[in-house]
DODRENKOL-113010 format. One record per residue (C-alpha): residue number from 0; x, y, z. Coordinates in Angstrom, 1 decimal. Example, Ala and Ser with C-alpha at 12.3 -4.5 7.8 and 13.67 -1.06 7.14 Angstrom:
BEGIN
> n|c1|c2|c3
> 0|12.3|-4.5|7.8;
> 1|13.7|-1.1|7.1;
This chain:
BEGIN
> n|c1|c2|c3
> 0|21.8|-51.3|-11.2;
> 1|18.1|-50.9|-12.1;
> 2|15.5|-49.6|-9.7;
> 3|12.3|-51.6|-10.0;
> 4|9.1|-49.8|-8.9;
> 5|6.6|-52.3|-7.6;
> 6|3.8|-49.9|-6.9;
> 7|3.3|-46.1|-6.6;
> 8|1.1|-44.0|-4.4;
> 9|0.2|-40.4|-4.7;
> 10|2.7|-38.0|-3.1;
> 11|1.1|-35.8|-0.5;
> 12|0.4|-32.4|-1.8;
> 13|1.5|-29.2|0.1;
> 14|0.6|-25.7|-0.9;
> 15|3.4|-23.5|-2.2;
> 16|3.7|-20.0|-0.8;
> 17|3.0|-18.6|-4.3;
> 18|1.3|-20.0|-7.4;
> 19|3.4|-20.4|-10.6;
> 20|4.2|-17.0|-12.1;
> 21|3.1|-16.8|-15.8;
> 22|4.5|-14.6|-18.5;
> 23|4.9|-14.4|-22.2;
> 24|8.6|-14.5|-23.2;
> 25|9.3|-12.8|-26.5;
> 26|12.1|-14.7|-28.3;
> 27|14.1|-13.2|-31.1;
> 28|15.4|-16.7|-31.9;
> 29|12.0|-18.3|-32.3;
> 30|10.5|-15.2|-33.8;
> 31|7.5|-15.4|-31.5;
> 32|6.5|-15.5|-27.8;
> 33|6.3|-18.5|-25.6;
> 34|4.4|-18.9|-22.4;
> 35|6.8|-19.6|-19.5;
> 36|5.7|-20.4|-15.9;
> 37|7.9|-20.3|-12.8;
> 38|7.2|-21.9|-9.5;
> 39|9.3|-20.8|-6.5;
> 40|10.4|-22.8|-3.5;
> 41|8.4|-22.2|-0.3;
> 42|11.5|-20.7|1.3;
> 43|12.3|-18.3|-1.5;
> 44|10.6|-15.2|0.0;
> 45|11.6|-16.1|3.6;
> 46|15.3|-16.5|2.7;
> 47|16.3|-13.4|0.6;
> 48|20.0|-14.4|0.6;
> 49|19.5|-18.0|-0.6;
> 50|20.1|-19.2|-4.1;
> 51|18.5|-22.2|-5.7;
> 52|19.0|-24.8|-8.4;
> 53|16.7|-24.6|-11.4;
> 54|14.6|-27.3|-13.2;
> 55|13.4|-26.7|-16.7;
> 56|10.4|-28.7|-17.8;
> 57|9.1|-29.2|-21.3;
> 58|5.3|-29.3|-22.0;
> 59|4.9|-26.5|-19.4;
> 60|1.1|-26.2|-19.7;
> 61|0.8|-29.7|-18.2;
> 62|3.3|-29.7|-15.3;
> 63|1.9|-27.4|-12.6;
> 64|-1.1|-27.8|-10.4;
> 65|-2.6|-24.6|-11.9;
> 66|-3.3|-26.7|-15.1;
> 67|-6.1|-28.4|-13.1;
> 68|-7.2|-32.1|-12.7;
> 69|-8.7|-32.4|-16.2;
> 70|-5.6|-31.5|-18.3;
> 71|-4.0|-33.9|-20.8;
> 72|-7.1|-35.7|-21.9;
> 73|-8.3|-36.2|-18.4;
> 74|-5.0|-37.6|-17.0;
> 75|-4.4|-34.5|-15.0;
> 76|-1.2|-32.4|-14.4;
> 77|2.2|-33.3|-13.0;
> 78|1.7|-31.2|-9.8;
> 79|5.4|-30.4|-10.1;
> 80|5.1|-27.3|-8.0;
> 81|3.4|-29.1|-5.1;
> 82|5.7|-32.1|-5.3;
> 83|8.9|-29.9|-5.3;
> 84|7.7|-28.0|-2.2;
> 85|6.6|-31.2|-0.4;
> 86|10.0|-33.0|-1.1;
> 87|12.0|-30.0|0.1;
> 88|9.8|-29.7|3.3;
> 89|10.6|-33.3|4.1;
> 90|14.3|-32.9|3.3;
> 91|14.0|-35.4|0.4;
> 92|15.4|-32.9|-2.1;
> 93|16.7|-29.4|-2.2;
> 94|14.4|-26.4|-2.8;
> 95|14.2|-25.9|-6.5;
> 96|13.0|-23.2|-8.9;
> 97|10.8|-24.9|-11.5;
> 98|10.4|-23.4|-14.9;
> 99|7.7|-24.8|-17.3;
> 100|8.1|-24.0|-21.0;
> 101|4.9|-24.5|-23.0;
> 102|5.0|-26.6|-26.1;
> 103|3.4|-25.6|-29.5;
> 104|2.2|-27.3|-32.6;
> 105|6.0|-27.6|-33.5;
> 106|6.4|-30.0|-30.5;
> 107|7.7|-33.0|-32.4;
> 108|10.1|-31.0|-34.5;
> 109|11.4|-29.0|-31.5;
> 110|11.7|-32.0|-29.2;
> 111|13.3|-34.5|-31.6;
> 112|16.7|-33.4|-30.6;
> 113|19.9|-34.7|-32.2;
> 114|18.1|-37.2|-34.3;
> 115|17.7|-34.3|-36.7;
> 116|21.4|-34.3|-37.5;
> 117|22.5|-34.2|-41.1;
> 118|26.2|-34.9|-41.9;
> 119|27.0|-34.9|-38.2;
> 120|25.2|-31.7|-37.2;
> 121|21.8|-30.2|-36.7;
> 122|21.0|-27.6|-39.4;
> 123|20.8|-24.0|-38.0;
> 124|17.2|-23.7|-39.3;
> 125|16.0|-26.9|-37.7;
> 126|13.2|-26.3|-35.0;
> 127|15.2|-28.3|-32.4;
> 128|18.2|-26.1|-33.1;
> 129|16.1|-22.9|-32.6;
> 130|14.4|-24.3|-29.5;
> 131|17.7|-25.3|-27.9;
> 132|19.2|-21.9|-28.7;
> 133|16.1|-20.2|-27.2;
> 134|16.6|-22.2|-23.9;
> 135|20.4|-21.7|-23.7;
> 136|20.8|-18.2|-25.1;
> 137|17.6|-16.4|-24.1;
> 138|15.5|-18.1|-21.5;
> 139|18.1|-19.4|-19.0;
> 140|20.1|-16.1|-18.9;
> 141|16.8|-14.3|-18.3;
> 142|15.8|-16.7|-15.5;
> 143|19.2|-16.3|-13.9;
> 144|18.8|-12.5|-14.0;
> 145|15.2|-12.4|-12.7;
> 146|15.6|-15.0|-9.9;
> 147|18.2|-16.0|-7.3;
> 148|19.5|-19.1|-9.1;
> 149|22.6|-21.2|-8.9;
> 150|23.4|-20.8|-12.6;
> 151|26.1|-23.4|-13.0;
> 152|25.5|-26.7|-14.9;
> 153|25.7|-28.8|-11.7;
> 154|22.6|-27.0|-10.4;
> 155|20.6|-26.8|-13.7;
> 156|18.3|-29.6|-14.8;
> 157|16.2|-30.2|-17.8;
> 158|13.4|-32.9|-17.7;
> 159|10.6|-34.1|-19.9;
> 160|8.5|-37.1|-20.9;
> 161|8.1|-39.0|-24.1;
> 162|9.4|-36.6|-26.8;
> 163|10.4|-34.2|-24.0;
> 164|12.5|-37.0|-22.5;
> 165|14.4|-37.5|-25.8;
> 166|14.8|-33.7|-26.0;
> 167|16.2|-33.5|-22.5;
> 168|18.8|-36.1|-23.0;
> 169|19.8|-34.5|-26.3;
> 170|20.1|-31.1|-24.6;
> 171|22.3|-32.5|-21.8;
> 172|24.4|-34.4|-24.3;
> 173|24.9|-31.3|-26.5;
> 174|25.1|-28.7|-23.7;
> 175|26.6|-30.3|-20.6;
> 176|28.1|-27.0|-19.6;
> 177|24.6|-25.6|-19.3;
> 178|22.4|-28.6|-18.2;
> 179|24.4|-30.9|-15.9;
> 180|21.3|-32.7|-14.7;
> 181|18.9|-34.6|-17.1;
> 182|15.6|-36.3|-16.5;
> 183|14.0|-38.5|-19.1;
> 184|10.6|-40.2|-18.5;
> 185|9.3|-42.7|-21.0;
> 186|11.6|-41.3|-23.6;
> 187|10.5|-41.6|-27.2;
> 188|13.8|-43.1|-28.3;
> 189|12.0|-45.1|-31.0;
> 190|11.5|-42.0|-33.3;
> 191|13.3|-41.9|-36.6;
> 192|14.4|-45.5|-36.4;
> 193|16.0|-45.1|-32.9;
> 194|18.3|-42.5|-34.3;
> 195|19.5|-41.1|-31.0;
> 196|20.9|-44.5|-29.9;
> 197|22.1|-45.5|-33.4;
> 198|23.6|-42.3|-34.7;
> 199|24.6|-40.4|-31.5;
> 200|25.5|-42.8|-28.7;
> 201|26.6|-46.0|-30.4;
> 202|29.4|-44.4|-32.6;
> 203|30.7|-42.4|-29.6;
> 204|34.1|-43.3|-28.3;
> 205|35.0|-40.4|-26.0;
> 206|34.6|-39.7|-22.3;
> 207|31.1|-39.3|-20.9;
> 208|29.9|-35.7|-20.7;
> 209|29.6|-34.5|-17.0;
> 210|25.9|-35.3|-16.6;
> 211|23.8|-36.8|-13.8;
> 212|21.0|-38.7|-15.5;
> 213|17.6|-40.0|-14.4;
> 214|15.9|-42.2|-17.0;
> 215|12.7|-44.3|-16.6;
> 216|10.0|-46.3|-18.4;
> 217|7.0|-48.4|-17.7;
> 218|6.2|-51.7|-19.3;
> 219|2.9|-51.1|-21.2;
> 220|1.4|-48.3|-23.2;
> 221|-1.7|-47.3|-25.2;
> 222|-0.4|-48.9|-28.4;
> 223|0.0|-52.3|-26.8;
> 224|3.8|-51.8|-26.6;
> 225|6.2|-51.5|-23.7;
> 226|6.3|-47.7|-23.0;
> 227|9.6|-47.6|-24.8;
> 228|11.3|-50.0|-22.3;
> 229|13.4|-51.9|-24.9;
> 230|14.5|-48.6|-26.6;
> 231|15.3|-47.1|-23.2;
> 232|17.3|-50.2|-22.3;
> 233|19.3|-49.8|-25.5;
> 234|20.1|-46.1|-24.6;
> 235|21.0|-47.0|-21.0;
> 236|23.3|-49.8|-22.3;
> 237|25.2|-47.3|-24.4;
> 238|25.4|-44.8|-21.5;
> 239|27.0|-47.5|-19.3;
> 240|29.4|-48.4|-22.1;
> 241|30.5|-44.8|-22.5;
> 242|31.1|-44.5|-18.8;
> 243|28.0|-43.7|-16.7;
> 244|27.9|-45.6|-13.5;
> 245|24.7|-46.8|-11.8;
> 246|24.1|-45.2|-8.5;
> 247|26.8|-42.6|-9.2;
> 248|25.7|-40.5|-12.1;
> 249|23.0|-42.7|-13.6;
> 250|19.6|-43.9|-12.2;
> 251|17.6|-46.3|-14.4;
> 252|14.0|-46.8|-13.1;
> 253|11.6|-49.4|-14.3;
> 254|8.0|-48.9|-13.4;
> 255|7.2|-52.6|-13.6;
> 256|3.7|-52.8|-12.3;
> 257|0.7|-50.7|-13.5;
> 258|-1.3|-49.3|-10.7;
> 259|-4.0|-51.3|-8.9;
> 260|-7.5|-49.9|-8.4;
> 261|-6.6|-49.1|-4.8;
> 262|-3.5|-47.2|-5.8;
> 263|-5.4|-45.4|-8.5;
> 264|-8.0|-44.3|-5.9;
> 265|-5.2|-43.0|-3.6;
> 266|-3.6|-41.3|-6.6;
> 267|-7.0|-39.5|-7.1;
> 268|-7.1|-40.7|-10.7;
> 269|-10.6|-40.3|-12.2;
> 270|-12.5|-43.6|-12.2;
> 271|-13.1|-43.2|-16.0;
> 272|-9.4|-43.7|-16.5;
> 273|-8.9|-46.8|-14.3;
> 274|-9.3|-49.3|-17.1;
> 275|-6.9|-47.5|-19.4;
> 276|-4.4|-46.9|-16.6;
> 277|-4.1|-50.7|-16.1;
> 278|-2.7|-51.1|-19.6;
> 279|-1.1|-47.7|-20.3;
> 280|1.8|-46.1|-18.4;
> 281|2.6|-43.5|-21.0;
> 282|0.6|-40.5|-19.5;
> 283|0.8|-37.7|-17.1;
> 284|-0.6|-39.8|-14.2;
> 285|2.4|-42.1|-14.2;
> 286|4.9|-39.3|-14.8;
> 287|3.4|-37.3|-11.9;
> 288|3.9|-40.3|-9.6;
> 289|7.5|-40.9|-10.8;
> 290|8.5|-37.3|-10.5;
> 291|9.4|-37.5|-6.8;
> 292|12.0|-40.1|-7.5;
> 293|13.5|-38.0|-10.3;
> 294|13.7|-34.9|-8.2;
> 295|15.3|-36.8|-5.3;
> 296|18.0|-38.2|-7.6;
> 297|18.7|-34.9|-9.5;
> 298|18.6|-32.6|-6.4;
> 299|19.5|-34.7|-3.4;
> 300|19.5|-32.8|-0.1;
> 301|22.9|-31.5|1.1;
């Protein structure tokens, strides 16, 4: 099953009870500090006995409304905090603690995931290995101590776009006992000659790791290509072969139609971006508009 999006509109924004909380997390594994932002569900302070699932987002400086409308070369931010609150208020998904982890100049190397394997493993000194250890061994335990989380894998998601999408699927594949929910938007599966599909998925003959996966793409991008659609289809075909089932633990979404001027107006996209948005779905505007569907799939209401 493939879900086809035939048009997207802006999701209505609702104010969260508190703005994202920002701190510098000192990592012994990375040997430096990393900015981490946390957005709490609207009910978090009102329900002191409640515990919540957690969503970890890459490119954290772009994902919250506090980044402002001019972030990301004018495409704006993801509004992940407002969207999560609005979805929970309308009972379209559960209340979620959202954690945004900033990227750095090492973004490509940290996010390229298991494509960095040599002789079947990722070297200990590889930036992806250090970043994954930082998330698994330092940041997640700290978040679980500081906040009322549901710490098991079935309630812990990791999600990103482009290289962050590749990284998220790599993390879920490698650490299914930590991240049981994975979101991949416009994944950059083309990097290093499609190594993730070719070297990780296609040779695999075991049972599927226990992951619930959301994966999407558009059909056009800034380079005149297809927003990674054909590479995403190759990855999805392998996930199905391994044992993922559409509608059960896999949702493949195809954003088939770029936004019309009327939809761009309703999405509050700057008019200076309209012409590019008609031929480029690889940007924060489209990822913001796809985010509600990802959250509904990963955190369906109980």
